[in-house]
N, CA, C, O and the ligand as a Tripos MOL2 file, in Angstrom:
@<TRIPOS>MOLECULE
protein
  245   243    62     0     0
PROTEIN
NO_CHARGES

@<TRIPOS>ATOM
      1 N          -5.5520    4.7960  -14.1320 N.3       1 MET1
      2 CA         -6.2660    6.0270  -13.7780 C.3       1 MET1
      3 C          -7.4990    5.7530  -12.9130 C.2       1 MET1
      4 O          -8.2170    4.7680  -13.0850 O.2       1 MET1
      5 N          -7.6980    6.6720  -11.9830 N.am      2 ILE2
      6 CA         -8.7750    6.5750  -11.2020 C.3       2 ILE2
      7 C          -9.5870    7.9100  -11.2800 C.2       2 ILE2
      8 O          -9.0430    8.9520  -11.6460 O.2       2 ILE2
      9 N         -10.8410    7.8510  -10.9440 N.am      3 THR3
     10 CA        -11.6620    9.0680  -11.0160 C.3       3 THR3
     11 C         -12.0420    9.5540   -9.6830 C.2       3 THR3
     12 O         -12.5480    8.8300   -8.8250 O.2       3 THR3
     13 N         -11.7660   10.8820   -9.5270 N.am      4 CYS4
     14 CA        -12.0720   11.4510   -8.1850 C.3       4 CYS4
     15 C         -13.5310   11.4170   -7.9290 C.2       4 CYS4
     16 O         -14.3550   11.7930   -8.7630 O.2       4 CYS4
     17 N         -13.8550   10.9230   -6.6680 N.am      5 GLY5
     18 CA        -15.2510   10.9470   -6.2520 C.3       5 GLY5
     19 C         -15.8020   12.2690   -5.9160 C.2       5 GLY5
     20 O         -17.0100   12.3330   -5.6890 O.2       5 GLY5
     21 N         -15.1070   13.2950   -5.8540 N.am      6 LEU6
     22 CA        -15.6820   14.5890   -5.5190 C.3       6 LEU6
     23 C         -15.7860   15.4230   -6.7750 C.2       6 LEU6
     24 O         -16.8710   15.9440   -7.0330 O.2       6 LEU6
     25 N         -14.8520   15.5770   -7.5010 N.am      7 CYS7
     26 CA        -14.8580   16.5420   -8.8210 C.3       7 CYS7
     27 C         -14.9720   15.6830  -10.0120 C.2       7 CYS7
     28 O         -15.3450   16.2490  -11.0400 O.2       7 CYS7
     29 N         -14.7290   14.4670  -10.0640 N.am      8 GLY8
     30 CA        -14.8360   13.5790  -11.2400 C.3       8 GLY8
     31 C         -13.7340   13.6790  -12.1760 C.2       8 GLY8
     32 O         -13.8210   13.1680  -13.2930 O.2       8 GLY8
     33 N         -12.6850   14.3160  -11.7840 N.am      9 GLN9
     34 CA        -11.5000   14.4250  -12.6860 C.3       9 GLN9
     35 C         -10.7150   13.1230  -12.5940 C.2       9 GLN9
     36 O         -10.5190   12.6100  -11.4920 O.2       9 GLN9
     37 N         -10.2750   12.5920  -13.6810 N.am     10 GLU10
     38 CA         -9.4290   11.4580  -13.7430 C.3      10 GLU10
     39 C          -7.9130   11.8120  -13.5090 C.2      10 GLU10
     40 O          -7.4160   12.8020  -14.0450 O.2      10 GLU10
     41 N          -7.2140   10.9920  -12.7110 N.am     11 PHE11
     42 CA         -5.8950   11.2370  -12.3960 C.3      11 PHE11
     43 C          -5.1440    9.8990  -12.1730 C.2      11 PHE11
     44 O          -5.7670    8.8680  -11.9220 O.2      11 PHE11
     45 N          -3.8560    9.9360  -12.2640 N.am     12 ALA12
     46 CA         -3.0300    8.6060  -12.0660 C.3      12 ALA12
     47 C          -3.1670    8.2830  -10.5330 C.2      12 ALA12
     48 O          -3.6510    9.0190   -9.6730 O.2      12 ALA12
     49 N          -2.6590    7.0750  -10.3810 N.am     13 ASP13
     50 CA         -2.9290    6.4270   -9.1230 C.3      13 ASP13
     51 C          -2.0950    7.1560   -7.9970 C.2      13 ASP13
     52 O          -1.0410    6.6720   -7.5850 O.2      13 ASP13
     53 N          -2.5520    8.1990   -7.5760 N.am     14 LEU14
     54 CA         -1.8400    9.0460   -6.5390 C.3      14 LEU14
     55 C          -2.7280    8.8860   -5.1120 C.2      14 LEU14
     56 O          -3.8120    8.3070   -5.0340 O.2      14 LEU14
     57 N          -2.0960    9.4600   -4.1360 N.am     15 ASP15
     58 CA         -2.8720    9.4900   -2.8560 C.3      15 ASP15
     59 C          -4.0510   10.3810   -2.8830 C.2      15 ASP15
     60 O          -5.0990   10.0300   -2.3410 O.2      15 ASP15
     61 N          -3.9260   11.5870   -3.5260 N.am     16 ARG16
     62 CA         -4.8990   12.5700   -3.5230 C.3      16 ARG16
     63 C          -5.1640   13.1090   -4.8890 C.2      16 ARG16
     64 O          -4.2780   13.0290   -5.7400 O.2      16 ARG16
     65 N          -6.3680   13.6740   -5.1740 N.am     17 CYS17
     66 CA         -6.7150   14.2460   -6.4930 C.3      17 CYS17
     67 C          -5.8970   15.5220   -6.6470 C.2      17 CYS17
     68 O          -5.8160   16.2920   -5.6890 O.2      17 CYS17
     69 N          -5.3070   15.7790   -7.7620 N.am     18 PRO18
     70 CA         -4.5000   16.9250   -7.8760 C.3      18 PRO18
     71 C          -5.3680   18.2580   -8.0160 C.2      18 PRO18
     72 O          -4.8510   19.3530   -7.7950 O.2      18 PRO18
     73 N          -6.6100   18.1370   -8.3660 N.am     19 ALA19
     74 CA         -7.5520   19.2640   -8.6260 C.3      19 ALA19
     75 C          -8.0800   19.7700   -7.3150 C.2      19 ALA19
     76 O          -8.0610   20.9530   -6.9770 O.2      19 ALA19
     77 N          -8.5540   18.7680   -6.6010 N.am     20 CYS20
     78 CA         -9.3830   19.2230   -5.2620 C.3      20 CYS20
     79 C          -8.6320   18.6130   -3.9700 C.2      20 CYS20
     80 O          -9.0230   18.8930   -2.8370 O.2      20 CYS20
     81 N          -7.6210   17.8300   -4.1860 N.am     21 ALA21
     82 CA         -6.9300   17.3540   -2.9830 C.3      21 ALA21
     83 C          -7.6610   16.2750   -2.1770 C.2      21 ALA21
     84 O          -7.2310   15.9610   -1.0670 O.2      21 ALA21
     85 N          -8.6860   15.7320   -2.6660 N.am     22 MET22
     86 CA         -9.5270   14.6570   -1.9230 C.3      22 MET22
     87 C          -8.8430   13.4260   -1.9860 C.2      22 MET22
     88 O          -8.3490   13.0410   -3.0460 O.2      22 MET22
     89 N          -8.7610   12.6830   -0.7920 N.am     23 ALA23
     90 CA         -8.1290   11.3820   -0.8210 C.3      23 ALA23
     91 C          -8.9460   10.4180   -1.6090 C.2      23 ALA23
     92 O         -10.1750   10.4610   -1.6490 O.2      23 ALA23
     93 N          -8.1400    9.4680   -2.2900 N.am     24 ALA24
     94 CA         -8.9270    8.6370   -3.2410 C.3      24 ALA24
     95 C          -9.5850    7.5710   -2.3740 C.2      24 ALA24
     96 O         -10.7020    7.2350   -2.7650 O.2      24 ALA24
     97 N          -9.1560    7.0100   -1.3530 N.am     25 GLY25
     98 CA         -9.8750    6.0210   -0.6030 C.3      25 GLY25
     99 C         -10.2920    4.7650   -1.3900 C.2      25 GLY25
    100 O          -9.5610    4.2580   -2.2410 O.2      25 GLY25
    101 N         -11.4140    4.3280   -1.0870 N.am     26 PHE26
    102 CA        -11.8840    3.0230   -1.7460 C.3      26 PHE26
    103 C         -12.6260    3.4260   -3.0200 C.2      26 PHE26
    104 O         -13.2790    4.4600   -3.1570 O.2      26 PHE26
    105 N         -12.4480    2.5150   -3.8880 N.am     27 GLY27
    106 CA        -13.1050    2.6520   -5.1690 C.3      27 GLY27
    107 C         -13.0120    1.5110   -6.0760 C.2      27 GLY27
    108 O         -12.3470    0.5610   -5.6630 O.2      27 GLY27
    109 N         -13.5790    1.4120   -7.2980 N.am     28 PRO28
    110 CA        -13.5380    0.3090   -8.0400 C.3      28 PRO28
    111 C         -12.1610   -0.0750   -8.6730 C.2      28 PRO28
    112 O         -11.9020   -1.1880   -9.1320 O.2      28 PRO28
    113 N         -11.2860    1.0280   -8.6360 N.am     29 ASN29
    114 CA         -9.9370    0.7960   -9.2970 C.3      29 ASN29
    115 C          -8.8470    0.8320   -8.3180 C.2      29 ASN29
    116 O          -7.6660    0.8260   -8.6640 O.2      29 ASN29
    117 N          -9.3010    0.8750   -6.8930 N.am     30 ARG30
    118 CA         -8.3130    0.7610   -5.8030 C.3      30 ARG30
    119 C          -8.0030   -0.5920   -5.5590 C.2      30 ARG30
    120 O          -8.8950   -1.4330   -5.6680 O.2      30 ARG30
    121 N          -6.7740   -0.9360   -5.2190 N.am     31 GLN31
    122 CA         -6.4160   -2.3120   -4.7410 C.3      31 GLN31
    123 C          -7.0360   -2.5110   -3.3330 C.2      31 GLN31
    124 O          -7.1930   -1.5870   -2.5350 O.2      31 GLN31
    125 N          -7.3610   -3.7560   -3.1140 N.am     32 SER32
    126 CA         -7.8240   -4.1760   -1.7490 C.3      32 SER32
    127 C          -6.7980   -3.9600   -0.7040 C.2      32 SER32
    128 O          -5.6490   -4.3550   -0.9060 O.2      32 SER32
    129 N          -7.1450   -3.3220    0.4750 N.am     33 PRO33
    130 CA         -6.2330   -3.3550    1.5620 C.3      33 PRO33
    131 C          -5.9580   -4.7390    2.2030 C.2      33 PRO33
    132 O          -5.0250   -4.9060    2.9880 O.2      33 PRO33
    133 N          -6.7710   -5.6770    1.8520 N.am     34 PHE34
    134 CA         -6.6170   -7.0640    2.3800 C.3      34 PHE34
    135 C          -5.7660   -7.9310    1.3530 C.2      34 PHE34
    136 O          -5.6770   -9.1500    1.4980 O.2      34 PHE34
    137 N          -5.1940   -7.3090    0.3920 N.am     35 ALA35
    138 CA         -4.3500   -8.0500   -0.6260 C.3      35 ALA35
    139 C          -3.0860   -8.5120    0.0390 C.2      35 ALA35
    140 O          -2.8490   -8.1600    1.1940 O.2      35 ALA35
    141 N          -2.3010   -9.2480   -0.6020 N.am     36 SER36
    142 CA         -1.0350   -9.8160   -0.2190 C.3      36 SER36
    143 C          -1.0120  -10.3640    1.1550 C.2      36 SER36
    144 O          -0.1310  -10.0710    1.9630 O.2      36 SER36
    145 N          -2.0740  -11.2270    1.4260 N.am     37 GLY37
    146 CA         -1.9650  -12.0290    2.6970 C.3      37 GLY37
    147 C          -2.3960  -11.4730    3.9960 C.2      37 GLY37
    148 O          -2.3850  -12.1550    5.0200 O.2      37 GLY37
    149 N          -2.8110  -10.1190    3.9600 N.am     38 THR38
    150 CA         -3.1370   -9.5560    5.2610 C.3      38 THR38
    151 C          -4.3460  -10.2030    5.9230 C.2      38 THR38
    152 O          -4.4250  -10.3740    7.1390 O.2      38 THR38
    153 N          -5.2740  -10.5480    5.0530 N.am     39 LEU39
    154 CA         -6.5590  -11.2520    5.6040 C.3      39 LEU39
    155 C          -6.1870  -12.6200    6.2180 C.2      39 LEU39
    156 O          -6.6970  -13.0120    7.2670 O.2      39 LEU39
    157 N          -5.2950  -13.3130    5.5330 N.am     40 TRP40
    158 CA         -4.9270  -14.6790    6.1870 C.3      40 TRP40
    159 C          -4.0380  -14.4220    7.4250 C.2      40 TRP40
    160 O          -4.1600  -15.1720    8.3940 O.2      40 TRP40
    161 N          -3.1610  -13.4180    7.4470 N.am     41 ALA41
    162 CA         -2.3950  -13.1650    8.6890 C.3      41 ALA41
    163 C          -3.3680  -12.8080    9.9160 C.2      41 ALA41
    164 O          -3.1500  -13.2570   11.0420 O.2      41 ALA41
    165 N          -4.4520  -11.9740    9.6250 N.am     42 MET42
    166 CA         -5.4420  -11.7620   10.7220 C.3      42 MET42
    167 C          -6.2030  -12.9720   11.0580 C.2      42 MET42
    168 O          -6.5730  -13.1370   12.2200 O.2      42 MET42
    169 N          -6.4700  -13.8380   10.1400 N.am     43 ALA43
    170 CA         -7.2010  -15.1200   10.4230 C.3      43 ALA43
    171 C          -6.3310  -16.0190   11.1980 C.2      43 ALA43
    172 O          -6.8190  -16.7060   12.0950 O.2      43 ALA43
    173 N          -5.1100  -16.0620   10.9230 N.am     44 GLY44
    174 CA         -4.1400  -16.8860   11.6510 C.3      44 GLY44
    175 C          -3.9670  -16.3440   13.0600 C.2      44 GLY44
    176 O          -3.9070  -17.1280   14.0070 O.2      44 GLY44
    177 N          -3.8910  -15.1140   13.2180 N.am     45 ALA45
    178 CA         -3.8480  -14.4930   14.5730 C.3      45 ALA45
    179 C          -4.9930  -14.8170   15.4660 C.2      45 ALA45
    180 O          -4.8280  -15.0820   16.6570 O.2      45 ALA45
    181 N          -6.1750  -14.7950   14.8730 N.am     46 LEU46
    182 CA         -7.4370  -15.0830   15.4660 C.3      46 LEU46
    183 C          -7.4240  -16.5410   15.8860 C.2      46 LEU46
    184 O          -7.7900  -16.9160   17.0000 O.2      46 LEU46
    185 N          -6.9730  -17.3480   14.9150 N.am     47 ALA47
    186 CA         -7.0080  -18.8740   15.2490 C.3      47 ALA47
    187 C          -6.0250  -19.1670   16.5250 C.2      47 ALA47
    188 O          -6.3170  -19.9650   17.4160 O.2      47 ALA47
    189 N          -4.8270  -18.4090   16.4800 N.am     48 ALA48
    190 CA         -3.8790  -18.6360   17.5710 C.3      48 ALA48
    191 C          -4.4650  -18.2540   18.8710 C.2      48 ALA48
    192 O          -4.2220  -18.9270   19.8720 O.2      48 ALA48
    193 N          -5.1750  -17.2800   18.9090 N.am     49 ILE49
    194 CA         -5.7600  -16.7870   20.1880 C.3      49 ILE49
    195 C          -6.8570  -17.7050   20.5360 C.2      49 ILE49
    196 O          -7.0540  -17.9140   21.7330 O.2      49 ILE49
    197 N          -7.5950  -18.2780   19.6640 N.am     50 TYR50
    198 CA         -8.6630  -19.2170   19.9890 C.3      50 TYR50
    199 C          -7.9580  -20.4320   20.5160 C.2      50 TYR50
    200 O          -8.3750  -20.9120   21.5700 O.2      50 TYR50
    201 N          -6.9340  -20.9880   19.9020 N.am     51 ALA51
    202 CA         -6.3150  -22.1390   20.3880 C.3      51 ALA51
    203 C          -5.7260  -21.9750   21.6810 C.2      51 ALA51
    204 O          -5.8150  -22.9060   22.4800 O.2      51 ALA51
    205 N          -5.0780  -20.8160   22.0280 N.am     52 ALA52
    206 CA         -4.5820  -20.5390   23.2830 C.3      52 ALA52
    207 C          -5.5180  -20.3980   24.4490 C.2      52 ALA52
    208 O          -5.2570  -20.8090   25.5800 O.2      52 ALA52
    209 N          -6.5630  -19.8240   24.1160 N.am     53 THR53
    210 CA         -7.7430  -19.7570   25.1140 C.3      53 THR53
    211 C          -8.4270  -21.1510   25.4130 C.2      53 THR53
    212 O          -8.8200  -21.4860   26.5300 O.2      53 THR53
    213 N          -8.5160  -21.9160   24.2710 N.am     54 LEU54
    214 CA         -9.0620  -23.2890   24.4740 C.3      54 LEU54
    215 C          -8.1800  -24.1340   25.2620 C.2      54 LEU54
    216 O          -8.6710  -24.9430   26.0500 O.2      54 LEU54
    217 N          -6.8160  -24.0110   25.1090 N.am     55 ALA55
    218 CA         -5.7400  -24.7400   25.9050 C.3      55 ALA55
    219 C          -5.9550  -24.3700   27.3630 C.2      55 ALA55
    220 O          -6.0160  -25.2510   28.2210 O.2      55 ALA55
    221 N          -6.0700  -23.1070   27.6500 N.am     56 VAL56
    222 CA         -6.1070  -22.6290   29.0420 C.3      56 VAL56
    223 C          -7.3700  -23.1810   29.7130 C.2      56 VAL56
    224 O          -7.3710  -23.6360   30.8570 O.2      56 VAL56
    225 N          -8.4410  -23.1080   28.9190 N.am     57 VAL57
    226 CA         -9.7790  -23.6570   29.5650 C.3      57 VAL57
    227 C          -9.6680  -25.2370   29.6780 C.2      57 VAL57
    228 O         -10.1850  -25.7910   30.6480 O.2      57 VAL57
    229 N          -9.1000  -25.8700   28.8460 N.am     58 VAL58
    230 CA         -8.9850  -27.2960   29.0180 C.3      58 VAL58
    231 C          -8.0120  -27.7170   30.1320 C.2      58 VAL58
    232 O          -8.2130  -28.7350   30.7960 O.2      58 VAL58
    233 N          -6.9350  -26.9000   30.3250 N.am     59 ILE59
    234 CA         -6.1230  -27.3140   31.3630 C.3      59 ILE59
    235 C          -6.4810  -26.8110   32.8110 C.2      59 ILE59
    236 O          -6.0240  -27.4110   33.7830 O.2      59 ILE59
    237 N          -7.2460  -25.7780   32.9520 N.am     60 THR60
    238 CA         -7.6240  -25.2330   34.2270 C.3      60 THR60
    239 C          -8.9940  -25.7570   34.8600 C.2      60 THR60
    240 O          -9.3130  -25.4890   36.0180 O.2      60 THR60
    241 N          -9.7380  -26.4880   34.0390 N.am     61 ARG61
    242 CA        -11.0440  -26.8290   34.5310 C.3      61 ARG61
    243 C         -10.9820  -28.1400   35.2060 C.2      61 ARG61
    244 O         -11.9970  -28.6270   35.7050 O.2      61 ARG61
    245 ZN        -11.0360   15.7850   -7.2060 Zn       62 ZN62
@<TRIPOS>BOND
     1     1     2 1
     2     2     3 1
     3     3     4 2
     4     3     5 am
     5     5     6 1
     6     6     7 1
     7     7     8 2
     8     7     9 am
     9     9    10 1
    10    10    11 1
    11    11    12 2
    12    11    13 am
    13    13    14 1
    14    14    15 1
    15    15    16 2
    16    15    17 am
    17    17    18 1
    18    18    19 1
    19    19    20 2
    20    19    21 am
    21    21    22 1
    22    22    23 1
    23    23    24 2
    24    23    25 am
    25    25    26 1
    26    26    27 1
    27    27    28 2
    28    27    29 am
    29    29    30 1
    30    30    31 1
    31    31    32 2
    32    31    33 am
    33    33    34 1
    34    34    35 1
    35    35    36 2
    36    35    37 am
    37    37    38 1
    38    38    39 1
    39    39    40 2
    40    39    41 am
    41    41    42 1
    42    42    43 1
    43    43    44 2
    44    43    45 am
    45    45    46 1
    46    46    47 1
    47    47    48 2
    48    47    49 am
    49    49    50 1
    50    50    51 1
    51    51    52 2
    52    51    53 am
    53    53    54 1
    54    54    55 1
    55    55    56 2
    56    55    57 am
    57    57    58 1
    58    58    59 1
    59    59    60 2
    60    59    61 am
    61    61    62 1
    62    62    63 1
    63    63    64 2
    64    63    65 am
    65    65    66 1
    66    66    67 1
    67    67    68 2
    68    67    69 am
    69    69    70 1
    70    70    71 1
    71    71    72 2
    72    71    73 am
    73    73    74 1
    74    74    75 1
    75    75    76 2
    76    75    77 am
    77    77    78 1
    78    78    79 1
    79    79    80 2
    80    79    81 am
    81    81    82 1
    82    82    83 1
    83    83    84 2
    84    83    85 am
    85    85    86 1
    86    86    87 1
    87    87    88 2
    88    87    89 am
    89    89    90 1
    90    90    91 1
    91    91    92 2
    92    91    93 am
    93    93    94 1
    94    94    95 1
    95    95    96 2
    96    95    97 am
    97    97    98 1
    98    98    99 1
    99    99   100 2
   100    99   101 am
   101   101   102 1
   102   102   103 1
   103   103   104 2
   104   103   105 am
   105   105   106 1
   106   106   107 1
   107   107   108 2
   108   107   109 am
   109   109   110 1
   110   110   111 1
   111   111   112 2
   112   111   113 am
   113   113   114 1
   114   114   115 1
   115   115   116 2
   116   115   117 am
   117   117   118 1
   118   118   119 1
   119   119   120 2
   120   119   121 am
   121   121   122 1
   122   122   123 1
   123   123   124 2
   124   123   125 am
   125   125   126 1
   126   126   127 1
   127   127   128 2
   128   127   129 am
   129   129   130 1
   130   130   131 1
   131   131   132 2
   132   131   133 am
   133   133   134 1
   134   134   135 1
   135   135   136 2
   136   135   137 am
   137   137   138 1
   138   138   139 1
   139   139   140 2
   140   139   141 am
   141   141   142 1
   142   142   143 1
   143   143   144 2
   144   143   145 am
   145   145   146 1
   146   146   147 1
   147   147   148 2
   148   147   149 am
   149   149   150 1
   150   150   151 1
   151   151   152 2
   152   151   153 am
   153   153   154 1
   154   154   155 1
   155   155   156 2
   156   155   157 am
   157   157   158 1
   158   158   159 1
   159   159   160 2
   160   159   161 am
   161   161   162 1
   162   162   163 1
   163   163   164 2
   164   163   165 am
   165   165   166 1
   166   166   167 1
   167   167   168 2
   168   167   169 am
   169   169   170 1
   170   170   171 1
   171   171   172 2
   172   171   173 am
   173   173   174 1
   174   174   175 1
   175   175   176 2
   176   175   177 am
   177   177   178 1
   178   178   179 1
   179   179   180 2
   180   179   181 am
   181   181   182 1
   182   182   183 1
   183   183   184 2
   184   183   185 am
   185   185   186 1
   186   186   187 1
   187   187   188 2
   188   187   189 am
   189   189   190 1
   190   190   191 1
   191   191   192 2
   192   191   193 am
   193   193   194 1
   194   194   195 1
   195   195   196 2
   196   195   197 am
   197   197   198 1
   198   198   199 1
   199   199   200 2
   200   199   201 am
   201   201   202 1
   202   202   203 1
   203   203   204 2
   204   203   205 am
   205   205   206 1
   206   206   207 1
   207   207   208 2
   208   207   209 am
   209   209   210 1
   210   210   211 1
   211   211   212 2
   212   211   213 am
   213   213   214 1
   214   214   215 1
   215   215   216 2
   216   215   217 am
   217   217   218 1
   218   218   219 1
   219   219   220 2
   220   219   221 am
   221   221   222 1
   222   222   223 1
   223   223   224 2
   224   223   225 am
   225   225   226 1
   226   226   227 1
   227   227   228 2
   228   227   229 am
   229   229   230 1
   230   230   231 1
   231   231   232 2
   232   231   233 am
   233   233   234 1
   234   234   235 1
   235   235   236 2
   236   235   237 am
   237   237   238 1
   238   238   239 1
   239   239   240 2
   240   239   241 am
   241   241   242 1
   242   242   243 1
   243   243   244 2
@<TRIPOS>SUBSTRUCTURE
     1 MET1         2 RESIDUE 1 A MET
     2 ILE2         6 RESIDUE 1 A ILE
     3 THR3        10 RESIDUE 1 A THR
     4 CYS4        14 RESIDUE 1 A CYS
     5 GLY5        18 RESIDUE 1 A GLY
     6 LEU6        22 RESIDUE 1 A LEU
     7 CYS7        26 RESIDUE 1 A CYS
     8 GLY8        30 RESIDUE 1 A GLY
     9 GLN9        34 RESIDUE 1 A GLN
    10 GLU10       38 RESIDUE 1 A GLU
    11 PHE11       42 RESIDUE 1 A PHE
    12 ALA12       46 RESIDUE 1 A ALA
    13 ASP13       50 RESIDUE 1 A ASP
    14 LEU14       54 RESIDUE 1 A LEU
    15 ASP15       58 RESIDUE 1 A ASP
    16 ARG16       62 RESIDUE 1 A ARG
    17 CYS17       66 RESIDUE 1 A CYS
    18 PRO18       70 RESIDUE 1 A PRO
    19 ALA19       74 RESIDUE 1 A ALA
    20 CYS20       78 RESIDUE 1 A CYS
    21 ALA21       82 RESIDUE 1 A ALA
    22 MET22       86 RESIDUE 1 A MET
    23 ALA23       90 RESIDUE 1 A ALA
    24 ALA24       94 RESIDUE 1 A ALA
    25 GLY25       98 RESIDUE 1 A GLY
    26 PHE26      102 RESIDUE 1 A PHE
    27 GLY27      106 RESIDUE 1 A GLY
    28 PRO28      110 RESIDUE 1 A PRO
    29 ASN29      114 RESIDUE 1 A ASN
    30 ARG30      118 RESIDUE 1 A ARG
    31 GLN31      122 RESIDUE 1 A GLN
    32 SER32      126 RESIDUE 1 A SER
    33 PRO33      130 RESIDUE 1 A PRO
    34 PHE34      134 RESIDUE 1 A PHE
    35 ALA35      138 RESIDUE 1 A ALA
    36 SER36      142 RESIDUE 1 A SER
    37 GLY37      146 RESIDUE 1 A GLY
    38 THR38      150 RESIDUE 1 A THR
    39 LEU39      154 RESIDUE 1 A LEU
    40 TRP40      158 RESIDUE 1 A TRP
    41 ALA41      162 RESIDUE 1 A ALA
    42 MET42      166 RESIDUE 1 A MET
    43 ALA43      170 RESIDUE 1 A ALA
    44 GLY44      174 RESIDUE 1 A GLY
    45 ALA45      178 RESIDUE 1 A ALA
    46 LEU46      182 RESIDUE 1 A LEU
    47 ALA47      186 RESIDUE 1 A ALA
    48 ALA48      190 RESIDUE 1 A ALA
    49 ILE49      194 RESIDUE 1 A ILE
    50 TYR50      198 RESIDUE 1 A TYR
    51 ALA51      202 RESIDUE 1 A ALA
    52 ALA52      206 RESIDUE 1 A ALA
    53 THR53      210 RESIDUE 1 A THR
    54 LEU54      214 RESIDUE 1 A LEU
    55 ALA55      218 RESIDUE 1 A ALA
    56 VAL56      222 RESIDUE 1 A VAL
    57 VAL57      226 RESIDUE 1 A VAL
    58 VAL58      230 RESIDUE 1 A VAL
    59 ILE59      234 RESIDUE 1 A ILE
    60 THR60      238 RESIDUE 1 A THR
    61 ARG61      242 RESIDUE 1 A ARG
    62 ZN62       245 GROUP 0 **** ****
């Protein structure tokens, strides 16, 4: 159960509040958008871009 931030009504884990149709968004009972490895995938992509740029700089100077 999550509590609507606008009208305070509790409802099941839906996308929107059934009473006022406000989107739930972030909250204490919402799961993190960075769960299931998304954060590590972004960190890996950043490290790959860094390594590629470093290689280009080392080769071309
Ligand atoms: Zn509501």
